[in-house]
N, C-alpha and C positions, 0 to 999 in steps of 0.2 A: 557481437556488438562492436561498434566503431569506437575509436579513441581519439581524443583531441590532441593535436600536435601543436605545441607552442612554436611561434607566437600566433595562435589562432586569433581571428578578429571577426567582428560582427558582419562586416561587409563581405568577407569571404564566405561566411555561413549563409548570408542572404543570397549570394550568387549561386551557391550549391542548391539551395531550395528552389530558386527560379529555374536552374538547369534541370533539376529533377522534374519539376512541373512541365516544362517544355517537352522533355523526353516522354512523359506519360501522355501528353496530348498528341504526340506523334504516334502513339500506339505501341511504344516499345514495351514488350512484355515485362522486363525486369523492373522498369520504373512503375508500371501499372501495379505490379505485385507489391512493390514497396509501399506505395501510397495506400493500396488496398488494405494494408494491415491496420490502418487507423481511420480510414474514411472511404466512402464510395463516391466522393465528390472530388473532381479535379480542380481544386482551387489552391491558392498560394498558402493559406493557413494550414491546409492538409499536408502540403509538402514540407512546410516548416515543422509541423508536429512529427512528421515521419523522421526527419533528421534528429529532432530532439530525442525521440524514443530510441533511435539507433545509437545515440550517445548516452543512453541510460538515464535520460531526464524525462520527467512526467510532462513537461510543457516546454514550448518554445521560449516562454518568458524565463523559465528556470535555466535553460541553456544559455540564454543571453546574459543573465546575471552572473553565471559562473565564469564565462569568458571575460566579462567586464571586470569582475573581481580580480582575476589573475593578472589581467593587463595592468590594473592599478597597482597591485603589489609589485609586479616586475618593474614598473616605472618608478617605484619608491615614491609615490605621490600621496603624502599624508592628507592633503586638503581634499583631494577627490575621494580618498578612502573615508574620511569623516562624512562627506556628503552621502556616499553610498550607504554607510552604516546607519545614518540618520533615517534614511528611507527604508532600509532593510536590515535592522539590527540582528536578525537571525544569521546573517552572513559572517558575523564575528565568531560564531561557533560551528556553523554547518560545515561538515567535512568537505574539502575540495576533492572532487572525484571526476572521473572521465578522462584524465590526462595520461598520456602514454608514459611519461616519466615518473608518475606516481600511481602505478596500477592498483595499489592497495588503499589509496586515499591518504590524505594528510590534513591535519587541522590547519586553519589559517595561521595560527601563531607558530605552529611547528614548521610550516612552510617558510615563514619569515625568518625563523631562527636558523634554518638550513640554507639560506640564500647564498652564502659565500661559496657554495659548491654548485656549479652549473650541471644539473642532472641531465640535461639534453646532450651535452658534449663531454661529460665526465671530466671537467676541468675546474680548477679553483679560480676565483675571481674576486676583485675588490668591490664590495657593495657598501656604499655609505648611506647613512640616513635611515636605517631600518628601525632605530630606536623610537622615533615619533610614531611610526606605523604600529609598533607594538603597543604604545600607549593608547592609540585609538582603538585597537582591538580589545584591550583590557577595559577601557572606558565603556565599550559597547557590550560588555558581558563575557568576553572570553575568559575561561577559568585560568588563573595564573599557574596552576599546577597541572593543567590539562584535564581531559575527561577521565572520570573514574575507570580504572581497569586498563588504561593505555599503558603500553610497555615502557614508556619513558615520559618524563615531564618536558615541557618546552625548555626549561632551564638546562636539562641534560642535552637536548638537541642543540641548543646554542653553544654549550660547552664542547660538544663533539665537532661542530663545524666552525668553531672559533669566532662566533658572533658576539663580541664583547659588548656591543651597543645594546642588543636585545637582552643579553644577560644582565646588564646593569639595570635596565628598566624592570625586568622580572624580579630582581633582588629588591629593588626599591618598592615594588608592589607586594612584597611579602612572600615570594616563592620559597618553598621549602629547600633548605640546604642539606637536610638529612634524609630526604626521600631517596629511595633506591629504585633502580629499574627492575623490571620483572626478571625472573630466572631465565626466561627464554628470549630476552631482548637481543636484538641483532648486534648492538654495539658493545656495551660493557654490561653483561648480566649482573644484577645485584649491586650495581655501582651507583654512588652518589654523583651529583653533577661535577663536583671537584675531581672525582676519580675519572670521569669521562674526559675532563680537560687535561688531566695528567697523561692518561693512556694515549690520547691523540696529539699530545704535544702542543696544546693551545694555551700558551703561557699568559696571554692577555686576559683570557677568561679566568684562568686560575687566580690571577691577581685580584680580579673583581670579587671572586668568591672568598678568597682569603681575607680580603679587607672587610667582608661582611661577616666574618667569624667562622667560616667553614674550616674543617680540619679532616685529615684523612691519612691513614698509614701509608698508602701508596704515594701520596704527595710527599710525605716525609722521606720515604725511600728514594724518591727521585731527587730530592734536594741534598741527600747524603747524611741524614741523621734521623734515626727512628727512636731515640732514647725516650722522648716524651710521648710518643704515640703508641708504643708497643706495651701491652699489658698481658698478664696471664689469661685474661678473658678474651683477648683478640681472637676472632674466629680464624680457623685454619685457612679458609678461602682468602681472607684478607692478607694473611701472611704469605701465601703462595703468590698472590698478585703483586705484593710488595717485593718479593724475591725476584720476580720477573723484571720489574722495573729497575731494581738495583743491578741486575745482570745487564740490562740494556744500557744503563748509564755507567757501568763498570765501577760501582761503589763497593769495593771489596770489603771494607769494614762493615757496611750494612749487611752484605751477604753473610758475613760471619755472625753478626748479632742475630739475624733471622734464623740461621741454622742452629745456633745455640739455644734458640727458643723453640726447638723441635719442629721447625718448618720443614716439611719433606722436600728434599732436594729434587725429587722426581714428581713433585706436585704439578698438576695440570691446570693451566689457566684457560681462558675462554676459547682459545684456538686448539685446545687439547695438546698443547705443547709445554715444554719445560723451560726452566730458566736457561738451560744450556742452549736450547733452540734460539731463545731471544738474544743471548750474547753472541751466538754465531751469526745470526742475521744482521746484527748491528756492527759486525766486524770488530768485536772487542776481544782481542787475543788474550790479554791478561785475565779478563773475566772467564773466558773459556778454560784457560789453564787452571785457574783457581777453582772453578766448579768441578773439573775432572779430578783434581787433587782431593776434593772433599767427597768424591764418590759418585758424581754425576755420570750417567750412562751415555756414552757417545753413540751408541747404536740404537737408542730409543727413537721410535717413530711417533710423530704426533698423530692424533686421531682425526684430524681434518684433512691433511694432505698426504698422510702416510709417508712422511719424509723424515730423514735423519737430520741432526744438526749440520752435517756436511752439506746436505741439500739446501738447508736454510742459509748457510753461508754463501753458497753459489747464487741463490736468489737475491741475497742482500748485495752481493757484488754487482749483479746485473742491474738492480734497482738503485745502486749508488747510495746505499743507506749507511748512516752513521758518520759522526764527525771524523773518526780516525780512518775508516774504510780500510782496515787492516785485514781484509778477507783472505788475502794470500797467506798471511801468517796463521790465521785461524785454520785454514785448510791444511797447512803443513802440520799443525798440531793434531788435527783430526784424522788425517789420512792413514797413519799407521794403526789407528784404533777403529776405523770404520771398514767393515768388509765390503768388497766390491759387489755391486748389484748383479 
């Protein structure tokens, strides 16, 4: 099957259909075979249908609508989106598909929430005006918490990608603050929207969620105080995630409180890594020393990359991670404790 490459446009697709038809009329075997899968007539509509089917659409009209929808979303044009949805309200919920940068498909609201990240070029960008588009999608019937069974809600997606405009609209529309992602979600398994914002460092979205009444142990750990959030009933997975964040931020007192609450110092988070891995990657020399003094294993390898905390520190130095960037100090601490590969 073929995939659409943005920025695809209708004129480009029309030219492709005409080129295919001309090639078939010249008797080129490949072009004849392609059109022959849908029709025995060498006419433009058959060539257009051939393209549509090759892009996994049932009709040329369906392909055109998909290309037009993405063009409108990418242009952040709320007026044109309202007009499109008035004529085709199903496009508020119908999954976007056929695109090379979203091979598994994505909901329109999820796509909008993730727009700060340019998936074609793997770069971050400033995108303004997405809030009004989110309102248009919701007004046309897009479910505020996403489709049943989806790995995460649109609010979680907005939190992961730092789209505070969309997050605000979703909160105002009644999006759940307590819903959690699926256990096998790719970002933050079993995490609320606030936890997504904290893990990915999206402070603007975190402020929107906190103002709406959201609360989370991991956020508390990130801010340096877990006294009001930690209870005897707090699940171990939450305590482990909080320990990792405390290690990343070098909140030593929070580390102590969590360890005193029987949080396993070798507990694994979503990357299959420990708090010591997190502190090393972030260049937190004091945090690394503190965790080792409390029994953290400097030779422990994570389950995703099969790497030691020393390896994570080197990766963090390369990626220029952390406000202190004391990776040289971290590696001096770890070197005597880490066997050579």
